[in-house]
C-alpha positions in Angstrom: -41.1 6.8 10.4 -40.7 4.8 7.2 -40.0 7.9 5.2 -37.3 9.0 7.7 -35.7 5.6 7.5 -35.7 5.6 3.7 -34.3 9.2 3.6 -31.6 8.3 6.1 -30.6 5.2 4.1 -30.5 7.3 0.9 -28.3 9.9 2.5 -25.9 7.2 3.9 -25.6 5.7 0.4 -24.9 9.0 -1.2 -22.3 9.7 1.5 -20.6 6.4 0.8 -20.6 7.1 -3.0 -19.2 10.6 -2.5 -16.5 9.3 -0.3 -15.5 6.7 -2.9 -15.6 9.1 -5.8 -13.5 11.6 -3.8 -10.7 9.1 -3.3 -7.6 11.3 -3.8 -5.5 10.5 -6.9 -2.0 11.6 -7.7 -0.1 11.7 -10.9 2.9 9.3 -10.7 5.8 8.9 -13.1 6.5 5.2 -13.4 8.7 2.7 -15.3 11.8 5.0 -15.3 9.8 8.0 -16.6 8.2 6.1 -19.5 4.7 6.2 -18.2 2.7 8.8 -16.2 -0.7 8.1 -14.8 -3.1 8.8 -12.0 -2.8 6.5 -9.0 -4.8 6.3 -5.7 -2.7 8.0 -3.0 -2.6 5.0 -0.7 -0.8 2.7 -3.1 2.9 1.8 -2.6 5.4 -0.4 -4.4 4.8 -4.1 -3.5 8.0 -5.8 -2.1 9.6 -8.5 -4.1 8.7 -11.1 -1.4 5.1 -10.0 -1.4 5.0 -10.0 -5.2 6.3 -13.6 -5.3 3.5 -14.6 -2.8 0.8 -12.7 -4.7 1.8 -13.6 -8.2 3.5 -17.1 -8.0 5.0 -18.4 -11.2 7.0 -17.0 -14.1 4.5 -14.5 -15.4 4.5 -12.2 -12.4 4.5 -8.5 -13.3 7.7 -6.6 -12.9 6.2 -3.7 -10.9 3.2 -3.6 -8.7 1.6 -0.8 -6.7 -0.8 -2.0 -4.0 -2.7 -1.0 -0.9 -2.0 -2.5 2.6 -4.3 -5.6 2.2 -3.5 -6.2 -1.5 -7.2 -5.7 -2.4 -6.2 -3.0 -4.9 -3.3 -3.4 -7.3 -1.9 -1.7 -10.4 0.5 -4.0 -12.1 3.0 -3.0 -14.8 4.9 -5.4 -17.1 7.0 -4.2 -20.0 7.6 -7.5 -21.6 10.5 -8.6 -23.8 7.9 -9.7 -26.4 8.4 -7.4 -29.4 5.2 -5.6 -30.6 4.6 -2.8 -33.1 1.9 -0.2 -32.4 0.0 -1.4 -35.4 -0.3 -4.9 -33.8 -2.3 -3.8 -30.7 -5.7 -4.8 -32.1 -4.4 -8.3 -33.0 -4.2 -9.1 -29.3 -8.0 -8.9 -28.6 -8.8 -12.5 -29.7 -5.9 -14.2 -27.8 -6.6 -12.0 -24.7 -10.3 -13.0 -24.8 -9.3 -16.7 -25.0 -6.9 -16.2 -22.1 -9.8 -14.7 -20.1 -12.3 -17.4 -21.2 -13.5 -18.0 -17.6 -14.1 -14.3 -17.0 -17.1 -12.2 -17.6 -15.9 -9.7 -20.2 -17.8 -6.4 -19.7 -16.1 -4.6 -22.6 -13.1 -4.8 -24.8 -11.6 -3.0 -27.8 -8.8 -0.7 -29.0 -8.9 2.9 -27.8 -6.7 5.8 -28.3 -5.5 7.0 -24.9 -3.5 10.2 -25.0 -2.1 9.6 -28.5 -1.4 5.8 -28.2 -3.5 2.9 -29.2 -4.4 0.5 -26.3 -6.3 -2.7 -26.2 -8.5 -2.2 -23.1 -10.3 -5.2 -21.6 -12.7 -4.8 -18.6 -13.4 -8.2 -17.0 -14.7 -9.7 -13.7 -13.2 -13.0 -12.6 -14.5 -15.4 -10.0 -11.5 -16.6 -8.0 -11.1 -20.1 -6.5 -11.5 -18.7 -3.0 -15.0 -17.2 -3.8 -13.4 -13.8 -4.2 -14.5 -11.7 -7.2 -11.8 -9.7 -9.0 -12.5 -6.8 -11.2 -9.7 -6.3 -13.8 -9.1 -3.5 -16.2 -6.2 -4.4 -18.6 -4.6 -1.9 -21.0 -2.0 -3.3 -23.5 0.1 -1.3 -25.9 3.4 -1.1 -27.6 6.2 0.8 -25.8 9.7 1.0 -27.3 8.8 -1.8 -29.6 7.8 -4.1 -26.8 4.5 -5.1 -25.2 3.4 -3.0 -22.2 0.7 -4.4 -20.0 -0.9 -2.2 -17.3 -3.6 -3.9 -15.2 -5.8 -2.3 -12.5 -7.5 -4.9 -10.3 -9.5 -4.8 -7.2 -11.4 -7.2 -5.0 -15.2 -6.5 -5.4 -15.7 -8.4 -2.1 -13.9 -5.6 -0.2 -15.5 -2.8 -2.2 -18.3 -3.5 -4.7 -17.7 -0.1 -6.3 -13.9 -0.3 -6.6 -14.1 -0.9 -10.4 -15.5 2.6 -11.0 -12.1 4.3 -10.6 -10.4 2.0 -13.2 -11.4 3.9 -16.3 -10.2 7.1 -14.8 -6.8 5.6 -14.1 -6.4 3.9 -17.5 -7.7 7.0 -19.3 -4.9 9.0 -17.6 -2.0 6.9 -19.0 0.5 9.0 -20.9 3.5 7.4 -22.6 6.7 9.3 -23.0 6.6 10.4 -26.7 10.0 8.9 -27.6 9.0 5.5 -26.1 5.9 5.3 -28.4 7.7 6.0 -31.6 10.0 2.9 -31.5 
């Protein structure tokens, strides 16, 4: 009986893992055609009212894709801050300081589809006991800083962070936008 229970439990875990890994992704063209990337099918544009509630303050991202309960978000912000492609690596220190309260799993500059990105993988304990997984990709686009952040609540889905590298690794910038 114990063997059957163990086998059944293992099969259930494999089924859950396969279901999560098989989450359908679609290629989306974003930011007026400047960025293309894979995005989970269920994400839709967050309304301005919801964005003000979710991201209070002046540093709210310009564009957010989210699921129905806001437990998964992909935020895009093409800031006015000027930045050259050669300056991407200089952001690692300041970004690590900004995330001082987070557990940084990995960080560094990576080339993604021809462009240099600073990528930071971090877990943040929120004030309401929620645990947020955040994968941030920063680069220069048209001579300005572009920040793309995938985040998900680990309390809702402990494995939600696994899809982040696939999403970030799929980012393609429009060639003319990189050169500036």
